[in-house]
N, CA and C of each residue as an Amber inpcrd file, in Angstrom:
protein
   345
   0.9780000  -0.9350000   0.1860000   0.0900000  -0.1640000  -0.0970000
   0.9120000   1.0330000  -0.3020000   0.8490000   1.6800000  -0.9760000
   1.6000000   3.2470000  -1.1520000   0.9860000   4.6280000  -0.2850000
   2.2890000   5.0930000   0.6710000   1.1710000   6.0780000   1.8150000
   1.9370000   7.2930000   0.9910000   1.4830000   8.0760000   0.7610000
   1.4290000   9.5350000   0.4190000   1.3390000  11.0450000   1.3420000
   2.8830000  11.2860000   1.4620000   2.7420000  12.6860000   2.8410000
   3.1520000  13.9090000   2.1970000   2.2100000  14.5970000   2.1850000
   2.5400000  16.0580000   1.4720000   2.9380000  16.9970000   3.0350000
   3.8450000  17.6500000   2.2380000   4.2730000  18.8390000   3.8730000
   5.0860000  19.8710000   3.0900000   5.2430000  21.0390000   3.4840000
   5.2970000  21.9710000   2.8410000   4.3930000  23.2640000   3.5030000
   3.3340000  23.2870000   3.5710000   2.5460000  24.6380000   3.3320000
   2.5050000  25.6180000   4.6130000   1.6150000  25.9320000   4.6880000
   2.2970000  27.1030000   5.6060000   0.9770000  29.2160000   5.1730000
   1.4610000  29.5390000   6.1770000   0.8580000  31.3920000   5.6820000
   1.5500000  31.6710000   5.1440000   1.3650000  32.1860000   4.2550000
   2.2170000  33.5210000   3.0890000   1.4470000  34.4080000   2.9320000
   2.2320000  35.6860000   2.4440000   1.6000000  36.9620000   1.7770000
   1.4710000  36.5190000   0.5520000   0.4120000  37.6170000  -0.3160000
   0.3040000  37.3570000  -1.7480000   1.7590000  37.8800000  -1.6680000
   2.1330000  36.9650000  -3.1260000   3.6020000  37.3450000  -3.8540000
   4.5080000  36.4700000  -3.2160000   4.1970000  35.9360000  -2.5520000
   5.2210000  35.1530000  -1.8520000   5.4080000  33.6250000  -2.5530000
   6.7810000  32.6540000  -2.0290000   6.3330000  31.5770000  -2.2850000
   6.3740000  30.0650000  -1.2340000   6.0340000  29.2130000  -1.9120000
   6.8590000  28.3320000  -0.5060000   6.8680000  26.7460000  -1.7000000
   7.4040000  25.7880000  -0.7140000   7.4220000  24.7690000  -1.7810000
   7.2590000  23.6050000  -0.6780000   6.3340000  22.9850000  -1.5620000
   5.6660000  21.6660000  -1.3590000   6.5230000  20.5010000  -1.8140000
   6.2700000  19.3040000  -0.6880000   6.9760000  18.5480000  -0.8580000
   5.9670000  16.9260000  -0.6840000   5.8080000  16.3280000  -1.5320000
   4.8520000  14.5910000  -1.6360000   6.2080000  13.6080000  -1.2500000
   6.1420000  12.8930000  -0.2450000   6.9370000  11.8380000   0.2230000
   6.4360000  10.7740000  -0.4020000   6.3580000   9.9850000  -0.7750000
   6.3060000   8.4490000  -1.0030000   6.6640000   7.0580000  -0.1940000
   5.8020000   5.9810000  -0.2560000   6.7510000   5.3790000   0.9580000
   7.2200000   4.2260000  -0.5440000   7.5900000   4.4320000  -1.7360000
   7.6250000   3.2170000  -2.6700000   8.3900000   3.8780000  -3.4550000
   8.7540000   3.3810000  -4.7300000   9.1420000   3.9900000  -5.9690000
   8.6960000   4.0780000  -7.3480000   7.3250000   5.2470000  -6.6170000
   6.1720000   5.0830000  -7.6500000   6.4350000   6.2380000  -8.8760000
   7.5900000   7.4660000  -8.6140000   7.3880000   8.0690000  -9.3540000
   7.6490000   7.6980000 -11.0270000   8.9280000   7.1290000 -10.8430000
   9.4780000   7.0260000 -12.2310000   8.4500000   6.1860000 -12.9170000
   7.0750000   5.4170000 -12.3250000   6.2300000   4.7300000 -13.2820000
   5.0640000   5.2830000 -13.4040000   4.7750000   6.4130000 -12.7450000
   3.6680000   6.6070000 -12.7700000   3.4380000   8.2610000 -13.4230000
   2.1910000   8.6790000 -13.5930000   2.0210000   9.8680000 -14.2470000
   1.5230000  10.4870000 -13.0870000   2.6640000  11.5200000 -12.0500000
   2.2190000  12.3100000 -10.2260000   1.3710000  13.2710000 -10.7690000
   0.1890000  14.0330000  -9.7760000   0.1290000  15.4580000  -9.7590000
   0.1250000  15.9210000  -8.7730000  -0.2730000  17.3550000  -8.5240000
  -0.3640000  17.8920000  -7.2480000  -1.9800000  18.7210000  -7.3800000
  -2.7110000  17.8190000  -6.2820000  -4.4520000  18.3940000  -6.4910000
  -4.7960000  19.7830000  -5.9180000  -5.7140000  20.6310000  -5.7410000
  -5.7470000  21.2810000  -4.2910000  -7.2190000  21.3880000  -4.3940000
  -8.0250000  21.2220000  -2.7190000  -9.0510000  21.4140000  -2.7500000
  -9.5010000  22.8830000  -1.7440000 -10.3140000  23.9970000  -1.9360000
 -10.2860000  24.6480000  -1.6420000 -11.7390000  24.6290000  -0.8390000
 -12.3560000  25.4880000   0.1710000 -13.4840000  24.9840000   1.1110000
 -14.5150000  25.2330000   0.0660000 -15.7200000  24.1320000  -0.2700000
 -16.7100000  24.6800000  -0.8630000 -16.6080000  24.3340000  -2.5270000
 -15.2670000  24.0530000  -2.8350000 -14.6670000  23.7050000  -4.0180000
 -14.6030000  22.2540000  -4.2560000 -14.2080000  21.9860000  -5.3540000
 -14.3500000  20.6500000  -5.6980000 -12.4210000  20.4880000  -5.5840000
 -12.2110000  19.5150000  -5.8710000 -11.0100000  19.1810000  -5.7420000
 -10.4860000  19.1830000  -7.2060000  -9.4150000  19.8780000  -7.3660000
  -8.9860000  20.1960000  -8.6650000  -7.0920000  19.9690000  -9.0470000
  -6.9340000  19.8310000 -10.3820000  -5.5720000  19.0150000 -10.7730000
  -5.1820000  20.2330000 -11.3740000  -3.3540000  21.0460000 -10.4960000
  -2.9750000  22.0970000 -10.5820000  -1.6650000  21.4990000 -11.3230000
  -0.9160000  20.6200000 -11.2420000   0.0780000  20.1600000 -11.9010000
  -0.0490000  18.5910000 -12.0880000   0.9620000  18.2070000 -13.3490000
   1.0410000  16.5580000 -13.4520000   2.6450000  16.8910000 -13.7730000
   3.5580000  15.8790000 -13.7670000   4.5370000  15.4790000 -14.4580000
   4.3780000  14.0120000 -14.5370000   5.2570000  13.5610000 -15.9930000
   4.8970000  11.7640000 -16.3830000   6.1640000  11.6910000 -15.9700000
   6.2740000  10.1650000 -16.2590000   7.2200000   9.0070000 -15.7980000
   8.5980000   9.7840000 -16.6780000   7.9270000  10.2150000 -18.0380000
   9.0820000  10.5730000 -18.3920000   9.7200000  12.5400000 -18.4590000
   9.2120000  12.8430000 -17.2160000   9.2650000  14.1140000 -16.8890000
   8.7250000  15.4090000 -17.6290000   7.7220000  15.0530000 -18.5040000
   6.9190000  16.2010000 -19.0870000   6.2840000  16.8690000 -18.0620000
   5.8280000  17.5140000 -18.1860000   5.0540000  18.5160000 -16.7980000
   3.7880000  19.2740000 -17.9150000   2.7520000  19.3350000 -16.9590000
   1.5090000  19.9510000 -17.5660000   1.0990000  21.1780000 -16.2610000
   0.6350000  22.2500000 -16.3140000  -0.4040000  22.9510000 -15.7290000
  -1.6390000  23.4830000 -15.6650000  -2.3500000  23.6890000 -14.8130000
  -3.4290000  24.4380000 -15.0680000  -3.0340000  25.9700000 -15.9060000
  -4.0840000  26.4770000 -16.2140000  -3.9560000  27.9890000 -16.7200000
  -3.7330000  28.6710000 -15.6940000  -4.4100000  28.2910000 -14.0320000
  -4.4890000  29.5310000 -13.4890000  -3.3290000  29.3380000 -12.8310000
  -2.3890000  28.5390000 -12.8200000  -1.3450000  28.6390000 -11.9430000
   0.2320000  28.5810000 -13.0350000  -0.2500000  28.2970000 -14.5680000
   1.2490000  28.3740000 -15.6560000   1.7380000  29.4850000 -14.7860000
   2.9950000  29.6660000 -15.1640000   4.1690000  30.6060000 -15.0790000
   4.4150000  31.1710000 -13.8960000   3.3980000  30.3820000 -12.4000000
   4.3640000  30.3970000 -11.2760000   4.3900000  29.4930000 -10.1960000
   3.4060000  27.9130000 -10.8470000   3.5800000  26.4950000 -10.1210000
   4.8290000  26.5850000 -11.2060000   6.2360000  25.3650000 -10.3590000
   6.9520000  24.3980000 -11.0350000   6.8120000  23.3350000 -10.4530000
   6.3810000  22.2190000 -10.8150000   6.7210000  20.4920000 -10.2950000
   7.5200000  19.8460000 -10.6390000   8.0050000  19.3160000 -10.0500000
   9.3480000  18.8720000 -10.0310000   9.7220000  16.8560000  -9.7520000
  10.0810000  16.2400000  -9.3840000  10.3470000  15.3020000  -8.6340000
  11.5670000  14.4940000  -8.5930000  12.1130000  13.7720000  -7.4000000
  13.8820000  12.8980000  -7.3140000  13.0580000  11.7290000  -7.2080000
  13.4640000  11.3870000  -8.1310000  13.0090000   9.4390000  -8.1140000
  14.1110000   8.6210000  -7.2540000  14.7930000   9.2050000  -6.8410000
  15.8840000   8.4360000  -5.6870000  15.4000000   8.8080000  -4.6580000
  15.2970000  10.1740000  -3.9570000  14.3830000  10.2970000  -2.8240000
  12.9560000  10.1770000  -2.8210000  12.1810000   9.5820000  -4.0680000
  10.9260000   8.8710000  -3.8000000  10.3790000  10.4100000  -3.3840000
  10.3070000  11.8020000  -3.9520000   9.6080000  12.7660000  -3.6660000
   9.3270000  13.8460000  -4.5640000   8.5600000  14.1510000  -5.2000000
   7.5370000  15.2170000  -5.5300000   7.7530000  16.7760000  -5.0230000
   7.8100000  17.9210000  -5.8630000   7.9500000  18.8500000  -5.6080000
   6.7530000  19.8850000  -6.2000000   6.3710000  20.9560000  -5.6430000
   5.3760000  21.9380000  -6.1230000   6.2570000  23.1380000  -5.5380000
   6.9690000  23.7520000  -6.7650000   7.4500000  25.3630000  -6.1580000
   6.5300000  26.2580000  -6.5810000   5.6720000  27.1830000  -5.8690000
   5.1850000  27.6820000  -5.6310000   5.5840000  29.1760000  -5.6070000
   5.2250000  30.5610000  -6.4430000   5.7560000  31.5450000  -6.7280000
   4.8890000  32.4990000  -6.8190000   4.8840000  33.7460000  -6.5280000
   3.8460000  34.8780000  -6.9790000   2.6480000  34.1780000  -6.6040000
   2.4860000  33.7880000  -5.2630000   1.2180000  33.3550000  -4.4230000
   0.4010000  34.2330000  -4.6930000  -1.1150000  33.7490000  -5.0540000
  -2.1740000  34.4590000  -4.8910000  -3.4180000  34.0770000  -4.0260000
  -4.1520000  35.3980000  -2.9080000  -5.2670000  34.1710000  -2.2180000
  -5.5970000  33.2220000  -2.7520000  -6.3520000  33.4210000  -4.4570000
  -7.3380000  32.1520000  -4.4220000  -6.4070000  31.2520000  -4.7130000
  -4.8730000  31.0110000  -4.3270000  -3.8800000  29.8720000  -4.0620000
  -4.3450000  29.0480000  -3.1000000  -5.2320000  29.8970000  -1.9040000
  -5.4750000  28.9390000  -0.7070000  -6.0550000  27.7750000  -1.0250000
  -5.5640000  26.4830000  -0.4010000  -6.3440000  25.5060000  -0.4080000
  -5.5750000  24.6520000   0.4010000  -6.3500000  23.2200000   0.4550000
  -5.3450000  21.8730000   0.8260000  -5.3050000  21.4060000  -0.3180000
  -3.2300000  21.4380000  -0.2930000  -3.4050000  20.5970000  -1.2900000
  -2.3620000  19.2950000  -1.1660000  -2.7050000  18.1100000  -2.1360000
  -2.5110000  16.7430000  -2.3660000  -1.7210000  16.3870000  -3.0190000
  -0.6960000  15.4010000  -2.9770000   0.1190000  14.6400000  -4.3210000
  -0.9760000  12.9230000  -4.4370000  -0.9890000  12.7960000  -5.4030000
  -1.5770000  11.3050000  -6.1940000  -1.4450000  10.9460000  -7.4250000
  -1.5580000   9.9610000  -7.7130000  -1.4510000   9.4900000  -9.1950000
  -2.6020000  10.1620000 -10.2170000  -2.2210000  10.4710000 -11.5840000
  -3.2180000  10.9570000 -12.4900000  -3.4000000   9.8270000 -13.5510000
  -4.7830000   9.8800000 -13.2860000  -4.8390000   8.7880000 -14.5640000
  -5.1870000   7.2690000 -13.4960000  -5.9000000   6.3000000 -14.1110000
  -6.0240000   4.9660000 -13.2540000  -6.5190000   4.9210000 -12.0540000
  -6.1500000   4.9330000 -11.3470000  -7.0360000   4.4330000  -9.7520000
  -6.0160000   4.9860000  -8.3560000  -6.8580000   6.0210000  -8.3080000
  -5.7590000   7.0930000  -7.2760000  -4.9060000   5.7460000  -5.8590000
  -4.0560000   6.0490000  -5.5790000  -3.6200000   5.7010000  -4.5470000
  -4.4680000   6.1840000  -3.0680000  -4.0470000   6.0410000  -1.9640000
  -4.6380000   6.2140000  -0.6140000  -4.2610000   7.9650000  -0.3240000
  -5.2210000   8.4860000  -0.5250000  -4.8100000  10.0260000  -0.4960000
  -4.3580000  10.4950000   1.0620000  -3.5610000  11.4380000   1.1520000
  -2.5830000  11.9770000   2.0040000  -3.5690000  12.5340000   2.9540000
  -2.8830000  13.3330000   4.2580000  -3.9000000  14.0750000   4.6760000
  -3.1280000  15.6540000   4.3680000  -3.0880000  16.2330000   2.8090000
  -2.9360000  17.0460000   2.2640000  -2.1080000  18.0760000   3.1920000
  -1.6870000  19.5330000   3.0190000  -0.9810000  20.1630000   3.5230000
  -1.6820000  21.4870000   2.9960000  -1.9010000  22.4440000   4.0070000
  -2.8570000  23.8640000   4.2990000  -1.8640000  24.3980000   3.8090000
  -2.0790000  25.3850000   2.6530000  -1.7650000  26.2900000   2.1570000
  -2.8110000  27.9590000   2.1060000  -2.7160000  28.9710000   3.0640000
  -2.9610000  30.4100000   3.0570000  -2.5310000  31.2060000   3.1700000
  -2.8990000  31.8140000   1.3130000  -2.5220000  33.1980000   0.8660000
  -2.9070000  34.5260000   1.7190000  -2.7020000  35.0450000   2.5610000
  -3.5040000  36.4590000   2.3980000  -2.9340000  37.5010000   1.6760000
  -3.6740000  38.2820000   1.5130000  -4.1130000  39.7740000   0.8440000
  -3.1650000  40.8230000   1.4250000
Protein backbone atom coordinates (compact mmCIF):
# COMPACT_ATOMS: atom_id res chain seq x y z
CA UNK A 1 0.00 0.00 0.00
CA UNK A 2 1.56 3.28 -1.16
CA UNK A 3 1.55 6.05 1.40
CA UNK A 4 1.78 9.70 0.40
CA UNK A 5 2.80 12.41 2.84
CA UNK A 6 2.50 16.07 1.86
CA UNK A 7 4.34 18.85 3.67
CA UNK A 8 5.58 22.38 3.26
CA UNK A 9 2.38 24.36 3.46
CA UNK A 10 1.87 27.42 5.59
CA UNK A 11 0.69 31.00 5.76
CA UNK A 12 2.24 33.43 3.30
CA UNK A 13 1.47 36.89 2.03
CA UNK A 14 0.36 37.43 -1.54
CA UNK A 15 3.37 37.47 -3.83
CA UNK A 16 5.29 35.08 -1.62
CA UNK A 17 6.56 31.58 -2.27
CA UNK A 18 6.25 28.11 -0.80
CA UNK A 19 7.72 24.75 -1.73
CA UNK A 20 5.57 21.70 -1.15
CA UNK A 21 6.92 18.17 -0.88
CA UNK A 22 5.25 14.83 -1.45
CA UNK A 23 7.07 11.84 0.00
CA UNK A 24 6.05 8.38 -1.16
CA UNK A 25 6.62 5.08 0.58
CA UNK A 26 7.74 3.41 -2.63
CA UNK A 27 9.33 4.06 -6.00
CA UNK A 28 6.24 5.30 -7.77
CA UNK A 29 7.33 8.50 -9.49
CA UNK A 30 9.30 6.86 -12.27
CA UNK A 31 6.41 4.62 -13.29
CA UNK A 32 3.35 6.84 -12.80
CA UNK A 33 2.01 10.16 -13.93
CA UNK A 34 1.84 12.06 -10.67
CA UNK A 35 0.22 15.34 -9.87
CA UNK A 36 -0.56 17.99 -7.34
CA UNK A 37 -4.20 18.60 -6.56
CA UNK A 38 -5.83 21.25 -4.42
CA UNK A 39 -9.18 21.68 -2.75
CA UNK A 40 -10.44 25.02 -1.55
CA UNK A 41 -13.33 25.29 0.94
CA UNK A 42 -16.63 24.58 -0.77
CA UNK A 43 -14.97 23.64 -4.05
CA UNK A 44 -14.12 20.41 -5.81
CA UNK A 45 -10.63 19.04 -5.82
CA UNK A 46 -8.74 20.17 -8.92
CA UNK A 47 -5.52 19.09 -10.59
CA UNK A 48 -3.05 21.97 -10.77
CA UNK A 49 0.08 20.29 -12.15
CA UNK A 50 1.32 16.91 -13.23
CA UNK A 51 4.54 15.26 -14.29
CA UNK A 52 4.91 12.16 -16.41
CA UNK A 53 7.30 9.30 -15.87
CA UNK A 54 9.38 10.82 -18.65
CA UNK A 55 9.53 14.17 -16.93
CA UNK A 56 7.08 16.11 -19.07
CA UNK A 57 5.02 18.62 -17.13
CA UNK A 58 1.67 20.29 -17.53
CA UNK A 59 -0.12 22.98 -15.56
CA UNK A 60 -3.57 24.33 -15.07
CA UNK A 61 -4.01 27.73 -16.63
CA UNK A 62 -4.52 29.36 -13.27
CA UNK A 63 -1.01 28.43 -12.09
CA UNK A 64 0.99 28.31 -15.31
CA UNK A 65 4.07 30.46 -15.09
CA UNK A 66 3.91 30.59 -11.28
CA UNK A 67 4.13 26.94 -10.16
CA UNK A 68 6.81 24.40 -11.04
CA UNK A 69 6.45 20.67 -10.49
CA UNK A 70 9.48 18.41 -10.19
CA UNK A 71 10.46 15.08 -8.73
CA UNK A 72 13.45 13.21 -7.33
CA UNK A 73 13.12 9.52 -8.13
CA UNK A 74 16.00 8.60 -5.82
CA UNK A 75 14.36 10.29 -2.83
CA UNK A 76 10.86 9.15 -3.88
CA UNK A 77 9.76 12.75 -3.49
CA UNK A 78 7.84 15.17 -5.67
CA UNK A 79 7.84 18.92 -5.26
CA UNK A 80 5.70 21.91 -6.12
CA UNK A 81 7.47 25.26 -6.15
CA UNK A 82 4.84 27.95 -5.86
CA UNK A 83 5.80 31.54 -6.60
CA UNK A 84 3.81 34.75 -6.90
CA UNK A 85 1.14 33.25 -4.72
CA UNK A 86 -2.35 34.73 -4.78
CA UNK A 87 -5.18 34.56 -2.23
CA UNK A 88 -7.07 32.31 -4.64
CA UNK A 89 -4.31 29.72 -4.27
CA UNK A 90 -5.50 29.12 -0.70
CA UNK A 91 -6.42 25.45 -0.41
CA UNK A 92 -5.36 22.09 0.93
CA UNK A 93 -2.83 20.60 -1.46
CA UNK A 94 -2.53 16.87 -2.13
CA UNK A 95 -0.40 14.68 -4.33
CA UNK A 96 -1.58 11.56 -6.11
CA UNK A 97 -1.57 9.60 -9.30
CA UNK A 98 -3.11 11.11 -12.42
CA UNK A 99 -5.23 8.68 -14.42
CA UNK A 100 -6.10 5.21 -13.25
CA UNK A 101 -6.89 4.31 -9.69
CA UNK A 102 -5.81 6.77 -7.03
CA UNK A 103 -3.41 5.79 -4.30
CA UNK A 104 -4.75 6.37 -0.81
CA UNK A 105 -4.97 10.11 -0.23
CA UNK A 106 -2.62 11.69 2.27
CA UNK A 107 -3.66 14.29 4.80
CA UNK A 108 -2.68 17.14 2.51
CA UNK A 109 -0.91 20.34 3.44
CA UNK A 110 -2.70 23.64 4.01
CA UNK A 111 -1.63 26.67 2.01
CA UNK A 112 -3.07 30.00 3.06
CA UNK A 113 -2.29 33.16 1.13
CA UNK A 114 -3.22 36.45 2.75
CA UNK A 115 -3.92 39.57 0.77
